[in-house]
C-alpha positions in Angstrom: 162.1 13.4 -49.8 161.1 14.4 -53.0 160.6 18.0 -52.5 163.8 18.6 -50.4 166.5 20.9 -51.4 170.1 19.4 -51.6 172.8 21.6 -49.6 176.5 21.2 -50.3 177.0 21.9 -46.2 175.0 21.2 -43.0 175.6 25.6 -42.4 176.2 27.8 -44.5 179.9 29.7 -43.1 177.9 32.9 -42.4 175.5 31.3 -40.4 174.9 32.9 -36.7 172.0 31.9 -34.1 171.8 34.5 -31.1 169.9 34.2 -27.9 168.4 37.7 -28.9 166.3 35.4 -31.4 164.8 33.5 -28.8 161.4 34.3 -27.6 161.0 37.3 -25.1 157.3 37.4 -24.0 154.1 35.3 -23.8 152.9 35.8 -27.1 156.3 34.9 -28.5 156.5 31.6 -26.8 153.2 30.8 -27.4 153.8 31.0 -31.2 156.9 29.0 -30.9 154.7 25.9 -29.6 153.2 25.4 -33.3 156.7 25.1 -34.6 158.3 22.0 -34.5 161.8 23.2 -33.7 162.6 20.6 -31.0 161.4 17.7 -33.3 163.2 18.9 -36.0 166.5 18.6 -33.8 165.5 15.5 -32.5 165.2 14.1 -35.7 168.9 15.9 -36.8 170.4 14.6 -33.5 169.1 10.9 -34.1 170.8 10.8 -37.6 174.0 12.3 -36.1 174.6 9.6 -33.2 173.5 6.6 -35.8 175.6 7.7 -39.0 176.0 11.6 -39.8 178.8 12.5 -37.9 179.3 15.7 -40.1 176.0 17.0 -38.7 177.6 17.2 -35.0 178.8 20.7 -35.3 175.2 22.3 -37.2 173.1 20.2 -34.5 175.2 21.3 -31.3 175.0 24.7 -32.7 171.0 24.7 -33.5 170.4 22.8 -30.3 172.3 25.8 -27.9 169.1 27.7 -28.6 166.6 25.3 -27.5 166.1 25.9 -23.7 163.9 22.6 -23.6 167.1 20.9 -24.1 168.6 22.0 -20.8 168.3 19.2 -18.0 166.5 20.4 -15.1 165.8 18.8 -11.7 163.6 18.8 -8.6 164.3 17.6 -5.5 162.4 17.2 -2.3 162.7 15.1 1.3 159.8 14.0 3.7 161.6 14.9 7.3 161.2 11.6 9.2 158.8 10.6 7.3 159.1 6.7 8.2 156.9 5.9 11.0 159.0 3.5 12.3 162.4 4.6 12.5 161.8 8.3 11.6 164.5 8.0 8.3 163.7 10.3 5.4 162.1 9.4 2.3 163.9 12.1 -0.6 163.4 11.6 -4.4 165.0 13.0 -7.1 163.1 13.9 -10.7 165.1 15.2 -13.7 163.4 15.9 -17.0 164.2 17.4 -20.3 163.1 18.2 -23.9 159.8 19.7 -23.2 159.5 19.0 -19.6 159.7 15.3 -20.4 160.1 13.1 -17.6 163.2 11.1 -18.4 164.5 10.0 -14.7 163.2 10.1 -11.0 163.6 8.1 -7.7 161.8 7.6 -4.6 163.9 5.8 -1.8 164.7 6.0 1.9 167.8 7.6 3.1 170.2 5.3 5.0 170.7 7.6 8.1 168.4 9.6 10.0 168.3 13.2 9.5 168.5 15.7 12.7 166.2 18.6 11.0 164.2 19.1 7.9 166.9 21.4 6.5 169.6 18.7 7.1 167.3 16.0 5.1 166.5 18.1 2.2 170.4 19.3 2.3 171.5 15.3 1.8 168.7 14.8 -0.5 170.1 17.7 -2.8 173.4 15.9 -2.4 172.1 12.9 -3.6 170.1 14.0 -6.3 173.3 16.1 -8.2 175.0 12.9 -8.7 171.9 11.9 -11.0 172.0 15.4 -12.4 175.8 15.2 -13.3 175.4 11.7 -15.2 172.7 13.0 -17.1 174.7 16.2 -18.0 177.4 13.9 -19.4 174.9 11.8 -21.1 173.5 15.0 -23.1 177.1 16.4 -23.8 177.8 13.0 -25.9 174.2 13.9 -27.8 175.8 17.3 -28.5 174.3 19.4 -25.9 176.6 21.3 -23.9 174.5 22.7 -21.0 176.9 24.8 -18.7 175.1 24.0 -15.3 172.2 21.7 -14.3 169.4 23.5 -12.8 168.2 21.9 -9.5 165.0 23.0 -7.9 164.6 22.9 -4.0 162.0 24.2 -1.6 163.9 24.5 1.1 165.5 28.1 1.5 167.6 27.0 4.7 169.1 24.0 2.6 169.9 26.2 -0.2 171.8 28.7 1.8 173.7 25.7 3.8 174.8 24.5 0.2 176.0 27.9 -0.9 177.5 28.8 2.5 180.0 27.0 4.1 180.3 29.1 7.4 177.7 27.0 9.3 180.4 24.7 10.8 178.9 23.8 13.7 175.7 22.8 12.1 177.3 20.5 9.7 180.5 19.4 11.1 178.3 16.0 11.7 177.2 15.5 8.1 179.0 12.5 6.6 181.7 14.4 4.1 180.1 12.8 1.0 177.1 15.1 1.2 179.2 18.2 1.0 180.3 17.5 -2.5 177.2 19.7 -3.6 179.1 22.7 -2.2 181.8 22.0 -4.8 179.6 21.7 -7.7 177.6 24.6 -6.9 181.3 26.8 -6.7 182.6 25.2 -10.3 178.8 26.0 -11.9 178.4 22.0 -12.3 175.1 22.6 -10.4 172.5 25.3 -9.9 170.9 25.5 -6.9 167.1 27.3 -7.4 164.5 28.1 -4.9 161.2 27.1 -5.9 157.9 27.2 -4.4 156.6 24.0 -2.3 153.3 24.1 -5.0 155.5 24.1 -7.7 158.0 21.3 -6.9 157.3 18.5 -8.9 159.0 15.9 -6.3 156.5 16.6 -4.1 154.6 13.4 -5.0 157.5 11.3 -4.8 157.9 11.9 -1.1 154.6 11.8 0.4 150.9 11.5 -0.2 149.5 14.6 -1.3 146.2 16.3 -2.3 144.4 15.0 -5.5 144.8 18.7 -6.9 148.6 18.8 -5.7 148.8 15.4 -7.5 147.4 16.2 -10.7 149.6 19.8 -10.9 152.5 17.3 -10.0 151.8 15.3 -13.4 151.2 18.3 -15.1 154.6 19.7 -14.6 156.2 16.5 -15.7 153.8 16.0 -18.6 152.6 12.8 -17.3 149.3 12.1 -18.5 146.9 9.1 -19.3 147.3 7.2 -22.9 
């Protein structure tokens, strides 16, 4: 701290940040990988949470322009994956801060789905519960996120979640799974299509090839120490 420059306030009153200052192309993004922006924000956040409430506004301001602080989720399901009772394996992996994996789940659904679409739809609904909790967690840390991005590789399940017209196809589904529709309408969940090859959750639902397994590890920044 010998070379530190003391200031009177965390931010000067004319300080403004805009999304226009964020990197726009591949070259600018590559340049920003050499700037420890997220590390600096993390250090300030630690001080803010522990002993420095006066830093709350400053940390909130500078963290808004870091897209890597957003909670992002991947969800997938393996329809009739259990050979004994034909139940579905589903999972949820959510990560934040430079794609660092912070939450994951791989388990068996308690009911038997009648189609792949239904299996994916129920998996998305279950994953949304964890996503909401993580959204609240990062909010307590000063990071206000408008909606949690959730990626699903089933276009039909996404359409089912966004469209309530298909009553004949969904009337038998337990009402608790339809919560996802409300969350999409309110903007708490942003459900997006992702290509199957880019779905990081795939490795948690079924056995995959070596190449796919390594790619999923790369997507979640999981590596050997």
